[in-house]
PDBQT receptor file of N, H, CA, C and O in Angstrom, charges set to zero:
ATOM      1  N   UNK A   1     -43.594  12.319 -12.327  1.00  0.00    +0.000 N 
ATOM      2  CA  UNK A   1     -42.810  12.166 -11.609  1.00  0.00    +0.000 C 
ATOM      3  C   UNK A   1     -42.160  10.634 -10.638  1.00  0.00    +0.000 C 
ATOM      4  O   UNK A   1     -43.091  10.092 -10.043  1.00  0.00    +0.000 OA
ATOM      5  N   UNK A   2     -41.443  10.264 -10.525  1.00  0.00    +0.000 N 
ATOM      6  H   UNK A   2     -40.687  10.704 -11.009  1.00  0.00    +0.000 HD
ATOM      7  CA  UNK A   2     -40.364   9.068  -9.929  1.00  0.00    +0.000 C 
ATOM      8  C   UNK A   2     -41.432   8.641  -8.531  1.00  0.00    +0.000 C 
ATOM      9  O   UNK A   2     -41.822   9.501  -7.741  1.00  0.00    +0.000 OA
ATOM     10  N   UNK A   3     -41.733   7.426  -8.436  1.00  0.00    +0.000 N 
ATOM     11  H   UNK A   3     -41.416   6.727  -9.078  1.00  0.00    +0.000 HD
ATOM     12  CA  UNK A   3     -42.428   7.082  -7.404  1.00  0.00    +0.000 C 
ATOM     13  C   UNK A   3     -41.494   6.088  -6.508  1.00  0.00    +0.000 C 
ATOM     14  O   UNK A   3     -41.606   4.891  -6.773  1.00  0.00    +0.000 OA
ATOM     15  N   UNK A   4     -40.835   6.358  -5.759  1.00  0.00    +0.000 N 
ATOM     16  H   UNK A   4     -40.744   7.330  -5.544  1.00  0.00    +0.000 HD
ATOM     17  CA  UNK A   4     -40.292   5.856  -4.664  1.00  0.00    +0.000 C 
ATOM     18  C   UNK A   4     -40.374   4.897  -3.887  1.00  0.00    +0.000 C 
ATOM     19  O   UNK A   4     -40.537   5.392  -2.771  1.00  0.00    +0.000 OA
ATOM     20  N   UNK A   5     -40.359   3.866  -3.817  1.00  0.00    +0.000 N 
ATOM     21  H   UNK A   5     -40.226   3.464  -4.723  1.00  0.00    +0.000 HD
ATOM     22  CA  UNK A   5     -40.720   2.871  -2.627  1.00  0.00    +0.000 C 
ATOM     23  C   UNK A   5     -39.571   2.668  -1.620  1.00  0.00    +0.000 C 
ATOM     24  O   UNK A   5     -38.395   3.017  -1.716  1.00  0.00    +0.000 OA
ATOM     25  N   UNK A   6     -40.233   1.993  -0.595  1.00  0.00    +0.000 N 
ATOM     26  H   UNK A   6     -41.188   1.709  -0.517  1.00  0.00    +0.000 HD
ATOM     27  CA  UNK A   6     -39.258   1.693   0.912  1.00  0.00    +0.000 C 
ATOM     28  C   UNK A   6     -38.552   0.385  -0.021  1.00  0.00    +0.000 C 
ATOM     29  O   UNK A   6     -37.349   0.248   0.203  1.00  0.00    +0.000 OA
ATOM     30  N   UNK A   7     -39.071  -0.461  -0.905  1.00  0.00    +0.000 N 
ATOM     31  H   UNK A   7     -40.048  -0.350  -1.087  1.00  0.00    +0.000 HD
ATOM     32  CA  UNK A   7     -38.339  -1.790  -1.189  1.00  0.00    +0.000 C 
ATOM     33  C   UNK A   7     -37.507  -1.504  -2.261  1.00  0.00    +0.000 C 
ATOM     34  O   UNK A   7     -36.704  -2.373  -2.604  1.00  0.00    +0.000 OA
ATOM     35  N   UNK A   8     -37.580   0.336  -3.290  1.00  0.00    +0.000 N 
ATOM     36  H   UNK A   8     -38.232   1.041  -3.011  1.00  0.00    +0.000 HD
ATOM     37  CA  UNK A   8     -36.683   0.470  -4.312  1.00  0.00    +0.000 C 
ATOM     38  C   UNK A   8     -35.619   0.871  -3.661  1.00  0.00    +0.000 C 
ATOM     39  O   UNK A   8     -34.519   0.597  -4.141  1.00  0.00    +0.000 OA
ATOM     40  N   UNK A   9     -35.712   1.609  -2.424  1.00  0.00    +0.000 N 
ATOM     41  H   UNK A   9     -36.606   1.832  -2.035  1.00  0.00    +0.000 HD
ATOM     42  CA  UNK A   9     -34.895   2.042  -1.466  1.00  0.00    +0.000 C 
ATOM     43  C   UNK A   9     -33.974   0.875  -0.717  1.00  0.00    +0.000 C 
ATOM     44  O   UNK A   9     -32.798   1.204  -0.566  1.00  0.00    +0.000 OA
ATOM     45  N   UNK A  10     -34.167   0.195  -0.465  1.00  0.00    +0.000 N 
ATOM     46  H   UNK A  10     -35.123  -0.072  -0.588  1.00  0.00    +0.000 HD
ATOM     47  CA  UNK A  10     -33.472  -0.730   0.082  1.00  0.00    +0.000 C 
ATOM     48  C   UNK A  10     -33.097  -1.524  -0.679  1.00  0.00    +0.000 C 
ATOM     49  O   UNK A  10     -32.749  -2.509  -0.028  1.00  0.00    +0.000 OA
ATOM     50  N   UNK A  11     -32.930  -1.714  -1.911  1.00  0.00    +0.000 N 
ATOM     51  H   UNK A  11     -33.212  -0.914  -2.441  1.00  0.00    +0.000 HD
ATOM     52  CA  UNK A  11     -32.238  -2.238  -3.520  1.00  0.00    +0.000 C 
ATOM     53  C   UNK A  11     -31.395  -1.643  -3.284  1.00  0.00    +0.000 C 
ATOM     54  O   UNK A  11     -30.482  -2.203  -2.677  1.00  0.00    +0.000 OA
ATOM     55  N   UNK A  12     -31.281  -0.463  -3.574  1.00  0.00    +0.000 N 
ATOM     56  H   UNK A  12     -32.023  -0.009  -4.067  1.00  0.00    +0.000 HD
ATOM     57  CA  UNK A  12     -30.241   0.664  -3.995  1.00  0.00    +0.000 C 
ATOM     58  C   UNK A  12     -29.232   0.749  -2.817  1.00  0.00    +0.000 C 
ATOM     59  O   UNK A  12     -28.028   0.994  -2.739  1.00  0.00    +0.000 OA
ATOM     60  N   UNK A  13     -30.416   0.385  -1.757  1.00  0.00    +0.000 N 
ATOM     61  H   UNK A  13     -31.394   0.186  -1.820  1.00  0.00    +0.000 HD
ATOM     62  CA  UNK A  13     -28.949   0.527  -0.733  1.00  0.00    +0.000 C 
ATOM     63  C   UNK A  13     -28.080  -0.837  -0.636  1.00  0.00    +0.000 C 
ATOM     64  O   UNK A  13     -26.859  -0.948  -0.527  1.00  0.00    +0.000 OA
ATOM     65  N   UNK A  14     -28.982  -1.745  -0.702  1.00  0.00    +0.000 N 
ATOM     66  H   UNK A  14     -29.974  -1.654  -0.791  1.00  0.00    +0.000 HD
ATOM     67  CA  UNK A  14     -27.869  -2.945  -0.781  1.00  0.00    +0.000 C 
ATOM     68  C   UNK A  14     -26.864  -3.013  -1.959  1.00  0.00    +0.000 C 
ATOM     69  O   UNK A  14     -25.747  -3.214  -1.483  1.00  0.00    +0.000 OA
ATOM     70  N   UNK A  15     -26.828  -2.940  -3.077  1.00  0.00    +0.000 N 
ATOM     71  H   UNK A  15     -27.736  -2.776  -3.464  1.00  0.00    +0.000 HD
ATOM     72  CA  UNK A  15     -26.378  -2.508  -4.248  1.00  0.00    +0.000 C 
ATOM     73  C   UNK A  15     -25.197  -1.350  -3.572  1.00  0.00    +0.000 C 
ATOM     74  O   UNK A  15     -23.978  -1.514  -3.524  1.00  0.00    +0.000 OA
ATOM     75  N   UNK A  16     -25.711  -0.575  -3.255  1.00  0.00    +0.000 N 
ATOM     76  H   UNK A  16     -26.702  -0.442  -3.294  1.00  0.00    +0.000 HD
ATOM     77  CA  UNK A  16     -24.191   0.346  -2.831  1.00  0.00    +0.000 C 
ATOM     78  C   UNK A  16     -23.333  -0.704  -1.718  1.00  0.00    +0.000 C 
ATOM     79  O   UNK A  16     -22.104  -0.727  -1.777  1.00  0.00    +0.000 OA
ATOM     80  N   UNK A  17     -24.104  -1.594  -0.670  1.00  0.00    +0.000 N 
ATOM     81  H   UNK A  17     -25.103  -1.575  -0.622  1.00  0.00    +0.000 HD
ATOM     82  CA  UNK A  17     -23.573  -1.996   0.165  1.00  0.00    +0.000 C 
ATOM     83  C   UNK A  17     -22.424  -2.958  -0.812  1.00  0.00    +0.000 C 
ATOM     84  O   UNK A  17     -21.216  -2.765  -0.676  1.00  0.00    +0.000 OA
ATOM     85  N   UNK A  18     -22.847  -3.773  -1.583  1.00  0.00    +0.000 N 
ATOM     86  H   UNK A  18     -23.828  -3.930  -1.694  1.00  0.00    +0.000 HD
ATOM     87  CA  UNK A  18     -22.148  -4.454  -2.290  1.00  0.00    +0.000 C 
ATOM     88  C   UNK A  18     -20.787  -4.027  -2.744  1.00  0.00    +0.000 C 
ATOM     89  O   UNK A  18     -19.775  -4.715  -2.607  1.00  0.00    +0.000 OA
ATOM     90  N   UNK A  19     -20.843  -2.623  -3.397  1.00  0.00    +0.000 N 
ATOM     91  H   UNK A  19     -21.665  -2.064  -3.509  1.00  0.00    +0.000 HD
ATOM     92  CA  UNK A  19     -20.351  -2.405  -4.248  1.00  0.00    +0.000 C 
ATOM     93  C   UNK A  19     -19.212  -1.567  -3.171  1.00  0.00    +0.000 C 
ATOM     94  O   UNK A  19     -18.132  -1.384  -3.732  1.00  0.00    +0.000 OA
ATOM     95  N   UNK A  20     -19.263  -1.150  -2.043  1.00  0.00    +0.000 N 
ATOM     96  H   UNK A  20     -20.140  -1.298  -1.587  1.00  0.00    +0.000 HD
ATOM     97  CA  UNK A  20     -18.210  -0.446  -1.198  1.00  0.00    +0.000 C 
ATOM     98  C   UNK A  20     -17.638  -1.758  -0.789  1.00  0.00    +0.000 C 
ATOM     99  O   UNK A  20     -16.408  -1.742  -0.741  1.00  0.00    +0.000 OA
ATOM    100  N   UNK A  21     -18.199  -2.884  -0.483  1.00  0.00    +0.000 N 
ATOM    101  H   UNK A  21     -19.198  -2.897  -0.522  1.00  0.00    +0.000 HD
ATOM    102  CA  UNK A  21     -17.194  -4.005   0.096  1.00  0.00    +0.000 C 
ATOM    103  C   UNK A  21     -16.613  -4.389  -0.462  1.00  0.00    +0.000 C 
ATOM    104  O   UNK A  21     -15.786  -5.088   0.124  1.00  0.00    +0.000 OA
ATOM    105  N   UNK A  22     -16.461  -4.323  -2.111  1.00  0.00    +0.000 N 
ATOM    106  H   UNK A  22     -17.133  -3.756  -2.587  1.00  0.00    +0.000 HD
ATOM    107  CA  UNK A  22     -15.943  -4.880  -3.608  1.00  0.00    +0.000 C 
ATOM    108  C   UNK A  22     -14.885  -3.987  -3.212  1.00  0.00    +0.000 C 
ATOM    109  O   UNK A  22     -13.767  -4.384  -2.882  1.00  0.00    +0.000 OA
ATOM    110  N   UNK A  23     -15.343  -2.433  -3.256  1.00  0.00    +0.000 N 
ATOM    111  H   UNK A  23     -16.251  -2.111  -3.524  1.00  0.00    +0.000 HD
ATOM    112  CA  UNK A  23     -14.184  -1.361  -3.028  1.00  0.00    +0.000 C 
ATOM    113  C   UNK A  23     -13.458  -1.414  -1.648  1.00  0.00    +0.000 C 
ATOM    114  O   UNK A  23     -12.412  -0.766  -1.610  1.00  0.00    +0.000 OA
ATOM    115  N   UNK A  24     -13.695  -1.842  -0.904  1.00  0.00    +0.000 N 
ATOM    116  H   UNK A  24     -14.545  -2.369  -0.935  1.00  0.00    +0.000 HD
ATOM    117  CA  UNK A  24     -12.858  -2.261   0.199  1.00  0.00    +0.000 C 
ATOM    118  C   UNK A  24     -11.582  -3.368   0.171  1.00  0.00    +0.000 C 
ATOM    119  O   UNK A  24     -10.419  -3.329   0.571  1.00  0.00    +0.000 OA
ATOM    120  N   UNK A  25     -12.098  -3.991  -0.252  1.00  0.00    +0.000 N 
ATOM    121  H   UNK A  25     -13.044  -4.022  -0.576  1.00  0.00    +0.000 HD
ATOM    122  CA  UNK A  25     -11.590  -5.763  -1.094  1.00  0.00    +0.000 C 
ATOM    123  C   UNK A  25     -10.081  -5.053  -1.540  1.00  0.00    +0.000 C 
ATOM    124  O   UNK A  25      -8.939  -5.221  -1.113  1.00  0.00    +0.000 OA
ATOM    125  N   UNK A  26     -10.683  -4.139  -2.659  1.00  0.00    +0.000 N 
ATOM    126  H   UNK A  26     -11.610  -4.002  -3.006  1.00  0.00    +0.000 HD
ATOM    127  CA  UNK A  26      -9.401  -4.402  -3.070  1.00  0.00    +0.000 C 
ATOM    128  C   UNK A  26      -8.347  -3.123  -2.888  1.00  0.00    +0.000 C 
ATOM    129  O   UNK A  26      -7.222  -3.088  -3.388  1.00  0.00    +0.000 OA
ATOM    130  N   UNK A  27      -8.962  -2.052  -2.045  1.00  0.00    +0.000 N 
ATOM    131  H   UNK A  27      -9.876  -2.080  -1.639  1.00  0.00    +0.000 HD
ATOM    132  CA  UNK A  27      -8.450  -1.364  -1.198  1.00  0.00    +0.000 C 
ATOM    133  C   UNK A  27      -7.379  -1.845  -0.356  1.00  0.00    +0.000 C 
ATOM    134  O   UNK A  27      -6.421  -1.097  -0.157  1.00  0.00    +0.000 OA
ATOM    135  N   UNK A  28      -7.411  -2.917   0.130  1.00  0.00    +0.000 N 
ATOM    136  H   UNK A  28      -8.189  -3.525  -0.031  1.00  0.00    +0.000 HD
ATOM    137  CA  UNK A  28      -6.850  -3.763   0.827  1.00  0.00    +0.000 C 
ATOM    138  C   UNK A  28      -5.949  -4.249   0.383  1.00  0.00    +0.000 C 
ATOM    139  O   UNK A  28      -4.830  -4.253   0.896  1.00  0.00    +0.000 OA
ATOM    140  N   UNK A  29      -6.299  -4.817  -0.787  1.00  0.00    +0.000 N 
ATOM    141  H   UNK A  29      -7.208  -4.814  -1.204  1.00  0.00    +0.000 HD
ATOM    142  CA  UNK A  29      -5.524  -5.472  -1.549  1.00  0.00    +0.000 C 
ATOM    143  C   UNK A  29      -4.059  -4.513  -2.398  1.00  0.00    +0.000 C 
ATOM    144  O   UNK A  29      -2.946  -4.841  -2.810  1.00  0.00    +0.000 OA
ATOM    145  N   UNK A  30      -4.818  -3.277  -2.338  1.00  0.00    +0.000 N 
ATOM    146  H   UNK A  30      -5.722  -3.011  -2.003  1.00  0.00    +0.000 HD
ATOM    147  CA  UNK A  30      -3.859  -2.304  -2.848  1.00  0.00    +0.000 C 
ATOM    148  C   UNK A  30      -2.652  -1.579  -1.811  1.00  0.00    +0.000 C 
ATOM    149  O   UNK A  30      -1.574  -1.064  -2.110  1.00  0.00    +0.000 OA
ATOM    150  N   UNK A  31      -3.229  -1.747  -0.652  1.00  0.00    +0.000 N 
ATOM    151  H   UNK A  31      -4.104  -2.165  -0.409  1.00  0.00    +0.000 HD
ATOM    152  CA  UNK A  31      -2.188  -1.070   0.271  1.00  0.00    +0.000 C 
ATOM    153  C   UNK A  31      -1.182  -1.896   1.264  1.00  0.00    +0.000 C 
ATOM    154  O   UNK A  31      -0.295  -1.592   2.061  1.00  0.00    +0.000 OA
ATOM    155  N   UNK A  32      -1.993  -3.503   0.637  1.00  0.00    +0.000 N 
ATOM    156  H   UNK A  32      -2.714  -3.750  -0.011  1.00  0.00    +0.000 HD
ATOM    157  CA  UNK A  32      -0.794  -4.632   1.217  1.00  0.00    +0.000 C 
ATOM    158  C   UNK A  32       0.459  -4.377   0.015  1.00  0.00    +0.000 C 
ATOM    159  O   UNK A  32       1.573  -3.967   0.341  1.00  0.00    +0.000 OA
ATOM    160  N   UNK A  33       0.168  -4.618  -1.083  1.00  0.00    +0.000 N 
ATOM    161  H   UNK A  33      -0.737  -4.951  -1.348  1.00  0.00    +0.000 HD
ATOM    162  CA  UNK A  33       1.055  -4.184  -2.350  1.00  0.00    +0.000 C 
ATOM    163  C   UNK A  33       2.153  -3.149  -1.748  1.00  0.00    +0.000 C 
ATOM    164  O   UNK A  33       3.322  -3.488  -1.568  1.00  0.00    +0.000 OA
ATOM    165  N   UNK A  34       1.652  -1.849  -1.456  1.00  0.00    +0.000 N 
ATOM    166  H   UNK A  34       0.702  -1.574  -1.602  1.00  0.00    +0.000 HD
ATOM    167  CA  UNK A  34       2.317  -0.985  -1.159  1.00  0.00    +0.000 C 
ATOM    168  C   UNK A  34       3.038  -1.319   0.320  1.00  0.00    +0.000 C 
ATOM    169  O   UNK A  34       4.092  -0.814   0.706  1.00  0.00    +0.000 OA
ATOM    170  N   UNK A  35       2.465  -1.998   0.836  1.00  0.00    +0.000 N 
ATOM    171  H   UNK A  35       1.608  -2.408   0.523  1.00  0.00    +0.000 HD
ATOM    172  CA  UNK A  35       3.404  -1.789   1.928  1.00  0.00    +0.000 C 
ATOM    173  C   UNK A  35       4.784  -2.555   1.677  1.00  0.00    +0.000 C 
ATOM    174  O   UNK A  35       5.876  -2.307   2.189  1.00  0.00    +0.000 OA
ATOM    175  N   UNK A  36       4.415  -3.653   0.658  1.00  0.00    +0.000 N 
ATOM    176  H   UNK A  36       3.528  -3.853   0.242  1.00  0.00    +0.000 HD
ATOM    177  CA  UNK A  36       5.262  -4.632   0.460  1.00  0.00    +0.000 C 
ATOM    178  C   UNK A  36       6.554  -3.855  -0.122  1.00  0.00    +0.000 C 
ATOM    179  O   UNK A  36       7.714  -4.128   0.189  1.00  0.00    +0.000 OA
ATOM    180  N   UNK A  37       6.175  -2.890  -0.976  1.00  0.00    +0.000 N 
ATOM    181  H   UNK A  37       5.233  -2.668  -1.228  1.00  0.00    +0.000 HD
ATOM    182  CA  UNK A  37       6.849  -2.320  -1.930  1.00  0.00    +0.000 C 
ATOM    183  C   UNK A  37       8.010  -1.486  -1.244  1.00  0.00    +0.000 C 
ATOM    184  O   UNK A  37       9.186  -1.514  -1.607  1.00  0.00    +0.000 OA
ATOM    185  N   UNK A  38       7.372  -0.562   0.053  1.00  0.00    +0.000 N 
ATOM    186  H   UNK A  38       6.417  -0.539   0.348  1.00  0.00    +0.000 HD
ATOM    187  CA  UNK A  38       8.228   0.205   0.814  1.00  0.00    +0.000 C 
ATOM    188  C   UNK A  38       8.951  -0.810   1.742  1.00  0.00    +0.000 C 
ATOM    189  O   UNK A  38      10.064  -0.335   1.970  1.00  0.00    +0.000 OA
ATOM    190  N   UNK A  39       8.822  -1.845   2.294  1.00  0.00    +0.000 N 
ATOM    191  H   UNK A  39       7.918  -2.231   2.109  1.00  0.00    +0.000 HD
ATOM    192  CA  UNK A  39       9.747  -2.313   2.865  1.00  0.00    +0.000 C 
ATOM    193  C   UNK A  39      10.501  -3.274   2.021  1.00  0.00    +0.000 C 
ATOM    194  O   UNK A  39      11.484  -3.826   2.515  1.00  0.00    +0.000 OA
ATOM    195  N   UNK A  40      10.061  -3.596   0.505  1.00  0.00    +0.000 N 
ATOM    196  H   UNK A  40       9.262  -3.148   0.103  1.00  0.00    +0.000 HD
ATOM    197  CA  UNK A  40      11.206  -3.892  -0.191  1.00  0.00    +0.000 C 
ATOM    198  C   UNK A  40      12.405  -2.651  -0.131  1.00  0.00    +0.000 C 
ATOM    199  O   UNK A  40      13.565  -2.659   0.281  1.00  0.00    +0.000 OA
ATOM    200  N   UNK A  41      11.648  -1.710  -0.674  1.00  0.00    +0.000 N 
ATOM    201  H   UNK A  41      10.706  -1.703  -1.009  1.00  0.00    +0.000 HD
ATOM    202  CA  UNK A  41      12.389  -0.078  -1.184  1.00  0.00    +0.000 C 
ATOM    203  C   UNK A  41      13.999   0.042   0.086  1.00  0.00    +0.000 C 
ATOM    204  O   UNK A  41      15.211   0.206  -0.050  1.00  0.00    +0.000 OA
ATOM    205  N   UNK A  42      12.895  -0.189   1.407  1.00  0.00    +0.000 N 
ATOM    206  H   UNK A  42      11.910  -0.322   1.518  1.00  0.00    +0.000 HD
ATOM    207  CA  UNK A  42      13.354   0.285   2.229  1.00  0.00    +0.000 C 
ATOM    208  C   UNK A  42      14.623  -0.846   2.762  1.00  0.00    +0.000 C 
ATOM    209  O   UNK A  42      15.414  -0.010   3.199  1.00  0.00    +0.000 OA
ATOM    210  N   UNK A  43      15.054  -1.695   2.911  1.00  0.00    +0.000 N 
ATOM    211  H   UNK A  43      14.412  -2.374   2.556  1.00  0.00    +0.000 HD
ATOM    212  CA  UNK A  43      15.702  -2.732   2.679  1.00  0.00    +0.000 C 
ATOM    213  C   UNK A  43      16.979  -2.837   1.947  1.00  0.00    +0.000 C 
ATOM    214  O   UNK A  43      18.054  -3.330   2.289  1.00  0.00    +0.000 OA
ATOM    215  N   UNK A  44      16.467  -2.042   0.457  1.00  0.00    +0.000 N 
ATOM    216  H   UNK A  44      15.593  -1.642   0.179  1.00  0.00    +0.000 HD
ATOM    217  CA  UNK A  44      17.523  -1.767  -0.667  1.00  0.00    +0.000 C 
ATOM    218  C   UNK A  44      18.349  -0.773  -0.150  1.00  0.00    +0.000 C 
ATOM    219  O   UNK A  44      19.564  -0.973  -0.175  1.00  0.00    +0.000 OA
ATOM    220  N   UNK A  45      17.807   0.502   0.423  1.00  0.00    +0.000 N 
ATOM    221  H   UNK A  45      16.820   0.664   0.444  1.00  0.00    +0.000 HD
ATOM    222  CA  UNK A  45      18.196   1.538   1.000  1.00  0.00    +0.000 C 
ATOM    223  C   UNK A  45      19.010   1.263   2.474  1.00  0.00    +0.000 C 
ATOM    224  O   UNK A  45      20.006   1.981   2.563  1.00  0.00    +0.000 OA
ATOM    225  N   UNK A  46      18.871   0.698   3.216  1.00  0.00    +0.000 N 
ATOM    226  H   UNK A  46      18.062   0.115   3.144  1.00  0.00    +0.000 HD
ATOM    227  CA  UNK A  46      19.633   0.336   4.265  1.00  0.00    +0.000 C 
ATOM    228  C   UNK A  46      20.942  -0.426   3.864  1.00  0.00    +0.000 C 
ATOM    229  O   UNK A  46      22.072  -0.197   4.295  1.00  0.00    +0.000 OA
ATOM    230  N   UNK A  47      20.504  -1.537   2.800  1.00  0.00    +0.000 N 
ATOM    231  H   UNK A  47      19.586  -1.723   2.450  1.00  0.00    +0.000 HD
ATOM    232  CA  UNK A  47      21.999  -2.340   2.244  1.00  0.00    +0.000 C 
ATOM    233  C   UNK A  47      23.022  -1.439   1.860  1.00  0.00    +0.000 C 
ATOM    234  O   UNK A  47      24.193  -1.340   2.225  1.00  0.00    +0.000 OA
ATOM    235  N   UNK A  48      22.259  -0.730   0.953  1.00  0.00    +0.000 N 
ATOM    236  H   UNK A  48      21.308  -0.811   0.656  1.00  0.00    +0.000 HD
ATOM    237  CA  UNK A  48      23.141   0.477  -0.010  1.00  0.00    +0.000 C 
ATOM    238  C   UNK A  48      24.036   1.175   1.201  1.00  0.00    +0.000 C 
ATOM    239  O   UNK A  48      25.190   1.556   1.002  1.00  0.00    +0.000 OA
ATOM    240  N   UNK A  49      23.360   1.294   2.485  1.00  0.00    +0.000 N 
ATOM    241  H   UNK A  49      22.423   0.984   2.646  1.00  0.00    +0.000 HD
ATOM    242  CA  UNK A  49      23.550   2.676   3.272  1.00  0.00    +0.000 C 
ATOM    243  C   UNK A  49      24.693   1.778   4.105  1.00  0.00    +0.000 C 
ATOM    244  O   UNK A  49      25.511   2.484   4.695  1.00  0.00    +0.000 OA
ATOM    245  N   UNK A  50      24.799   0.962   4.185  1.00  0.00    +0.000 N 
ATOM    246  H   UNK A  50      24.135   0.389   3.706  1.00  0.00    +0.000 HD
ATOM    247  CA  UNK A  50      25.575  -0.381   4.604  1.00  0.00    +0.000 C 
ATOM    248  C   UNK A  50      26.983  -0.819   4.251  1.00  0.00    +0.000 C 
ATOM    249  O   UNK A  50      28.000  -1.143   4.865  1.00  0.00    +0.000 OA
ATOM    250  N   UNK A  51      26.531  -0.665   2.780  1.00  0.00    +0.000 N 
ATOM    251  H   UNK A  51      25.706  -0.402   2.281  1.00  0.00    +0.000 HD
ATOM    252  CA  UNK A  51      27.869  -0.976   2.042  1.00  0.00    +0.000 C 
ATOM    253  C   UNK A  51      28.371   0.654   1.730  1.00  0.00    +0.000 C 
ATOM    254  O   UNK A  51      29.298   1.031   2.447  1.00  0.00    +0.000 OA
ATOM    255  N   UNK A  52      28.171   1.030   1.350  1.00  0.00    +0.000 N 
ATOM    256  H   UNK A  52      27.418   0.723   0.767  1.00  0.00    +0.000 HD
ATOM    257  CA  UNK A  52      28.467   2.770   1.655  1.00  0.00    +0.000 C 
ATOM    258  C   UNK A  52      29.080   3.021   3.083  1.00  0.00    +0.000 C 
ATOM    259  O   UNK A  52      30.041   3.790   3.068  1.00  0.00    +0.000 OA
ATOM    260  N   UNK A  53      28.750   2.570   4.202  1.00  0.00    +0.000 N 
ATOM    261  H   UNK A  53      27.970   1.945   4.214  1.00  0.00    +0.000 HD
ATOM    262  CA  UNK A  53      29.193   2.687   5.322  1.00  0.00    +0.000 C 
ATOM    263  C   UNK A  53      30.516   2.160   5.398  1.00  0.00    +0.000 C 
ATOM    264  O   UNK A  53      31.560   2.804   5.502  1.00  0.00    +0.000 OA
ATOM    265  N   UNK A  54      30.369   0.938   5.336  1.00  0.00    +0.000 N 
ATOM    266  H   UNK A  54      29.521   0.415   5.252  1.00  0.00    +0.000 HD
ATOM    267  CA  UNK A  54      31.903  -0.082   4.928  1.00  0.00    +0.000 C 
ATOM    268  C   UNK A  54      33.115   0.373   3.873  1.00  0.00    +0.000 C 
ATOM    269  O   UNK A  54      34.287   0.025   4.023  1.00  0.00    +0.000 OA
ATOM    270  N   UNK A  55      32.736   1.029   3.015  1.00  0.00    +0.000 N 
ATOM    271  H   UNK A  55      31.785   1.311   2.893  1.00  0.00    +0.000 HD
ATOM    272  CA  UNK A  55      33.430   1.422   1.636  1.00  0.00    +0.000 C 
ATOM    273  C   UNK A  55      33.838   2.673   2.161  1.00  0.00    +0.000 C 
ATOM    274  O   UNK A  55      34.907   2.973   1.629  1.00  0.00    +0.000 OA
ATOM    275  N   UNK A  56      33.484   3.498   2.930  1.00  0.00    +0.000 N 
ATOM    276  H   UNK A  56      32.615   3.255   3.362  1.00  0.00    +0.000 HD
ATOM    277  CA  UNK A  56      33.942   5.024   3.221  1.00  0.00    +0.000 C 
ATOM    278  C   UNK A  56      35.318   4.364   4.850  1.00  0.00    +0.000 C 
ATOM    279  O   UNK A  56      36.373   4.839   5.271  1.00  0.00    +0.000 OA
ATOM    280  N   UNK A  57      34.468   3.103   5.252  1.00  0.00    +0.000 N 
ATOM    281  H   UNK A  57      33.612   2.717   4.910  1.00  0.00    +0.000 HD
ATOM    282  CA  UNK A  57      35.541   2.994   6.597  1.00  0.00    +0.000 C 
ATOM    283  C   UNK A  57      36.672   2.191   6.157  1.00  0.00    +0.000 C 
ATOM    284  O   UNK A  57      37.748   2.127   6.752  1.00  0.00    +0.000 OA
ATOM    285  N   UNK A  58      36.216   1.270   4.531  1.00  0.00    +0.000 N 
ATOM    286  H   UNK A  58      35.342   1.322   4.048  1.00  0.00    +0.000 HD
ATOM    287  CA  UNK A  58      37.921   0.702   4.131  1.00  0.00    +0.000 C 
ATOM    288  C   UNK A  58      38.711   1.852   3.726  1.00  0.00    +0.000 C 
ATOM    289  O   UNK A  58      39.837   2.004   4.200  1.00  0.00    +0.000 OA
ATOM    290  N   UNK A  59      38.237   2.649   2.920  1.00  0.00    +0.000 N 
ATOM    291  H   UNK A  59      37.322   2.526   2.535  1.00  0.00    +0.000 HD
ATOM    292  CA  UNK A  59      39.525   3.734   2.729  1.00  0.00    +0.000 C 
ATOM    293  C   UNK A  59      39.545   4.285   3.816  1.00  0.00    +0.000 C 
ATOM    294  O   UNK A  59      40.744   4.389   4.077  1.00  0.00    +0.000 OA
ATOM    295  N   UNK A  60      38.819   4.821   4.839  1.00  0.00    +0.000 N 
ATOM    296  H   UNK A  60      37.846   4.737   4.627  1.00  0.00    +0.000 HD
ATOM    297  CA  UNK A  60      39.527   5.465   5.878  1.00  0.00    +0.000 C 
ATOM    298  C   UNK A  60      40.640   4.491   6.393  1.00  0.00    +0.000 C 
ATOM    299  O   UNK A  60      41.789   4.861   6.633  1.00  0.00    +0.000 OA
ATOM    300  N   UNK A  61      40.303   3.542   6.501  1.00  0.00    +0.000 N 
ATOM    301  H   UNK A  61      39.370   3.241   6.306  1.00  0.00    +0.000 HD
ATOM    302  CA  UNK A  61      41.305   2.707   7.252  1.00  0.00    +0.000 C 
ATOM    303  C   UNK A  61      42.668   2.186   6.109  1.00  0.00    +0.000 C 
ATOM    304  O   UNK A  61      43.718   1.657   6.475  1.00  0.00    +0.000 OA
ATOM    305  N   UNK A  62      42.480   2.346   5.420  1.00  0.00    +0.000 N 
ATOM    306  H   UNK A  62      41.627   2.775   5.123  1.00  0.00    +0.000 HD
ATOM    307  CA  UNK A  62      43.783   1.919   4.204  1.00  0.00    +0.000 C 
ATOM    308  C   UNK A  62      44.671   3.604   3.752  1.00  0.00    +0.000 C 
ATOM    309  O   UNK A  62      45.705   3.825   3.122  1.00  0.00    +0.000 OA
ATOM    310  N   UNK A  63      43.931   4.281   4.254  1.00  0.00    +0.000 N 
ATOM    311  H   UNK A  63      43.091   4.102   4.766  1.00  0.00    +0.000 HD
ATOM    312  CA  UNK A  63      44.345   5.940   3.859  1.00  0.00    +0.000 C 
ATOM    313  C   UNK A  63      45.642   6.260   5.331  1.00  0.00    +0.000 C 
ATOM    314  O   UNK A  63      46.579   7.056   5.384  1.00  0.00    +0.000 OA
ATOM    315  N   UNK A  64      45.183   5.342   6.250  1.00  0.00    +0.000 N 
ATOM    316  H   UNK A  64      44.421   4.696   6.206  1.00  0.00    +0.000 HD
ATOM    317  CA  UNK A  64      46.364   5.592   7.349  1.00  0.00    +0.000 C 
ATOM    318  C   UNK A  64      47.767   5.032   6.989  1.00  0.00    +0.000 C 
ATOM    319  O   UNK A  64      48.709   5.181   7.767  1.00  0.00    +0.000 OA
TER     320      UNK A  64
């Protein structure tokens, strides 16, 4: 049978705390990258929507 002591439990908790901190840091970096990608896609969509509207207005103006 495994005899666990308070010290061994503290060591395990400290090891877990270090892993959790590392994982939190990685997740924060990934979220920043994801948000930057979303902003880039958003600006591309806004630009293409503006170009489409301008094209349609030009066609409408030239049609009359």
